[in-house]
N, C-alpha and C positions, 0 to 999 in steps of 0.2 A: 714630887707630886704624881699623881695618877693621870692616865691618860685623857678621862675627862676634865681634870685641871688645868692641863696642859692646853686642852682643847678654848676653853673658856680664856688662858690667859695670852695664847700667842697667837692664834687664827681670828683674822679680823670677824664680827659675829655682824650678821645680818639683821637679826631681830633678838628681840629683848627675851625671847622663850624660846631656843632651839628645842626641838627632839632630844636630840642629845646621847642617843643610844650608841654605847659604841659596837659596831660590827664587825666582826672576826671573820665570817665567813659567806659567802653568798654562792647559793648552787639551785640552778633549774629556777622556780616559781618561789624562791625562799631565801630567808637572809638570818643568820644566826647572830645571836648578839655575844658578850665576852662572859654573861652569866648562864649559858647554854641553852639561852631562849631560841624559840623558832618562830618566826616570822610569814604568814603568807604575805607574799610583795604585789601587794596588790595594785600598787603605782607603777612599777615597771621602771623606775627612774625617771619617771615622767616621759612615759611612750621611747624609753631609749632601747630597754632591752624585751625587745620585741620577740626574738628566740629565747629568750629565759638566758641566766646567767652561768657565763662559762662552759657555752657547748661544746663537747671537745673540737670541733672541728675549727672555731674560733681560735680556741687555745693553740691549736698544734699551729695554725697558721700565724699567729704572733710568735710562736718559738722557732718555728723556721726563720721568719722574716728575721727575728735578733740575731739568728746564727750568721746571716748574710752580711747585712747592713742598717744602721740606724739612722739618724739625721746626715746628711752630706753636701746639701746645697739649697740654697734657696728655692723657691716654688719656679717651676719652667725653664730650670738652665740644664739640666741633666736626665737622661731617660733613665727613669726608676720603673720598671716592672711593676709594684705593686701598683702605682697612678694609673698607669699606661691601660694595664687589665681591668682593673675597676671602671675608670672612664669608660672604657669600652661594653663591658656588660651593663652600667647604666643607662647609655646610649640605646642599646638593643632591645632596653625594656622600655622606652619613653618615646614619644611619636617623633617625627621625622626631623623637627625643626627643633628637636630641645636634641641636639648631637654634639656639644661642647661644653665641657664639664672644668669650672676654676674649684679646686679646692679651697677649703679654710679649713679654721680650727674649731669653728663652732656654727650655729644656724643664726646668733648674730653678728659675724662674721658676713656670713651669706647675705644677709639684709644688706648689709654696709655696701659690700660689693655691687650686689644688684642695684643700688640706687645710684651709686658713682656708673653703671655701665648703662642704666636707663638714661641720665644725664646724657653723655658720652654719644649715646646712638640718635639721641633726638633734638638736641641741642637747644633742651628746654631745661626750666627748674623747679616748675610747679608740681606736686605731688599732692595724690588723693588716698585717703587711709580711710579706717573704718571708726566709730565710738567703740570702745571696749575691745579691742583688738591688740594683740601681743606678738612684736616681732623681733623680740630681746632688749638688752638692758644696756649697749652701747651708744654715743649719744645721738649718732644719726637714727637706728634704731628706734631710740627714746623718742624721738621726733615724730615718728610715724606710730606710736603707740596709742591707744586709743583712750588715755584716761588721764585728765589734768592732775588728782591726786601723787601720781608717779611723778609725772613731768615736771611739775610746776618749780621743785628746789633745786633745778639745775637749769634753768631758762638764764640767757637765751639757748634756745634752739636753733635747729636748722630753719630757716623762713619759708614762705611758700608752701606749706602744709596744710590741706585741707582735710578737716574729718567729719565726717557723715555717719550715720545710722547702717547697720549691716542690713542689706535688701532693701535699702529707701531709693524711691524713684528719685530724690534728691541728689543723690550720689551721683547716677547716671547723668542726671543733667548738668550736673556741674564740669563733667569731663569736655574741655575745648582744645582748641589747637596749641594752647598751651601748657598741657598737662603732659610733662614728660612719663611719668607712670600711674596707674592706681595699683595698689599692692594692698592684697587682702589674704586671710587664713582662707583657704577651703572651706572647712567648717572652723568656727570660733571658737577654740580651746578655754581660753581664761574665762571668755564669757559666759562658761558654763553650757558647753558645747550646742553652740547655735548652728544649723544648718542653712544654707542659702536656699532661695526658691529657684525651682527650677527655670524659671523665663526669666529672672530677674537676673542668674547669671549669663545667660544667652544675650539678653539685652547688653549686659554691660559688656561681654564679650565683644558685640557688633559698635557698639559705639566705642570702644577703643582702636578698632579696627579703621572707622571712618576717619576720624581725629589724627591717627598716628601715634596716639598714646600706647605705652606698652602696657601690658598686662602680667604682674607679678603675682603668682599665688605661691603662697608660703605651704609649704606641705611638710615643715618641719615636725610637728605633730602627728600628721594624718598620713604621714606617708610610711611606704614597706607594709601596707598590708591591714594598719590600724579601723580602716574603716570597712574591711569587706572586699578590697579591692586593692592592688598594687600601688595606687596613687588616688588620692582622692577624687581629683578634678575627672577620673574616669566614668564618675556617678551619673555627670552632668552633660556629657558631651562636648566638653568644651575644652581647646587647647591653649594652656598661656604662651607669652612670650618667653618670659624667665620662671622657672621654676627653683623654689628654693628648699634646702634638704640638710638635717642635722638628725641631731637624736639618734633613732635605731639607724642611721647610715653608717655609722664607726663600728657596730657590732658591741656597744660598752665600751669603745675608746673615742677620746675627742675628734670629730669630725665633724665639717659642713660642706657643703657646696652651692653655688650658685650656678644654674645650667640654663643655655641659651642655643640660639644656631651660631655656627661658624664663622658666618657673617657679621653679625653682631659682636660677640668677642673678639674678633680681630680687630675691633674699635679701641681696645686697651694696649695694643702692639703698638702703636705710633703715635705722636704728637699729642701727650711724650710717650717715649720709650718707658717701657716699666709702668703704664697706665695703672695698672693695679700688681700690689707685688706683696707676699709675705714670705718668712723667714720657714714656719715650721705647716704651714697648710699643707695637707695630703701626705703628714707624713707618712713613711713607708711600710712602720707598723699598725699605724691605724688603718689605713688602707686595706692592706692585707686582710685586718680582721674583719673590717667592713664587708669585702668582698665576700668572705668566709659566710660572713651570715647573711648576707644577701642569696647565697646560693642555698644554704640550708631553707631559709623561707621559702623560695620557688621550689626547689628539688621536694621538700616534705609536704609541699601543699596546705602548707599553713592556714593560709589564706582562705582558702574552702571552708574551714571550720569556723570564720570569725562571725558572720550570721548566725548558725545556729548558736553559738555561745550567747551574742547578744539576746537572743529572744529568751534563751534561760535566763538570764541575768533579769530579764523583763517580768518573767512569770514570777520569780522568787521575790523581788523587791515592792514588796505590797505591806504596807503596814501604816495603821493611822497619821504616823507623822511626816510620812513622806506624801508631796504634792503632786509630785511629777519625778518621771524617769527618762530624761532624755539622753537619747543614743545616736551614734553613727558608726556602726560596730561595736569595738572594742574600745571608744572613748566614751564614758559615760559620766552623767551630772545626774546626782541622784538629789532631788530637789525638797528641803525642807523651810521649816517657818522661816527661822532666823538663824544666824552663825553661830550663834550661842550653841543652840542644838548641835552643829556639825563639830565644833570644836570638842563638846563634852562626849559626843559618839566617838570621834577618833581616838580620844585618850582611852574610852573605855574600849574599844577595838584594839589597842595598843596593848594593854592589859591582855587583852585575850588570846595574844599573838598573830593579830592583823596589821600591817601595815598600809595605811593609805595618807591622801592628803583635802585639800580644799583647791578654789580657782580664787585666784587675783581679783576678777572682778566677779563673782557669784560667791562671795562667802559664806553664804547658807546652801553652797551644795557641797556634797562627797564628791568627790573624785575619783573615779575606777578607771584606769589604764593598766590591766594585769599584761603580763606578758601574754603573746598570741599563744605560748604552750600550753597555756591553765588549762585545766581538764577541769570535766564536768563534775566530780567527785569534787576537786579543789572550789569549783565555782557555788556549789551548793553549801559546803563549809563555811566559806568566805561569807555570804550570802546571811546563813544564819548565826554569826558573829556579830553581823551589822544590826540584826533585825533584833537579836539577844540584848545590843546595846543601846540601842532607841528604845 
């Protein structure tokens, strides 16, 4: 059997119609198929490859760490320099109260850890989340996911979770002295790039502070410059109690994290001891890769170019079929009339050498989340392909 047949036979399938292209190489802002075809990578691994594929500094860091050691012990028992150095770098670029990092394997695991931390710190169990929110697909993360279509098949889920619309006064009014935490995305990704209203987010922060509920902000897609600032919440002049990171955190390697204050994190240390534990979270190779990627992001001033590139996409994505273009930096939703148009357009784009995707809760939108290294020339080429496909 060839690789495509092996893929269909031996890998668990998550849909009836996987894209199924065999990729043999990825470099910079491009993917290369087994047939030699080249694709503009307009989706960036769902906001993972913020500095492009295989940046030389990241590859060098991986090779260097692989020469020293791989996995040696469960998280938190031994001093592993890639972990501690990356944690220090993150804390240096975060607000003062976000100074203690717990590394996980993924963003979903970061959500799980943050839920446990919020319950432990507050002694409460109720949680508030948003409709059309996405925080991962493990059972706790699924419980706070904001769409019944995705939740229903796996019930019973965690009790005490209440869902309200993003930007709604109902959500703020629902926060009370029984609320352990409110978990929200800084920008709703899978809903099709929905941004929070400035006053709403400030009111939400104030209500959490008044009631003692913790504010968890999911920066898994928005972090690392995606929105035009290093952290999405910087646009709104508020600071969360816990921040979730993933995707671009690992520089292309699997890595997540939940970050809070040293005081709050210490509650996971006693009663019980090992209040949260992971075997592979903060794997030294992943931390080395992630740290190298973050250093590139900061050193090469990639974030400073994001807003101008966002404006260029806006100026080019004009077509009778496009109803709206919603953006926050280089997180972009191109709104069409119906989902069928999106699927047809994506298939035509693929045939023309452009790889992109759609949104779980907004299937009538084309998702654009390219590496931040995408050039203006590549943006123009990508938009020409999209418009031609429409």
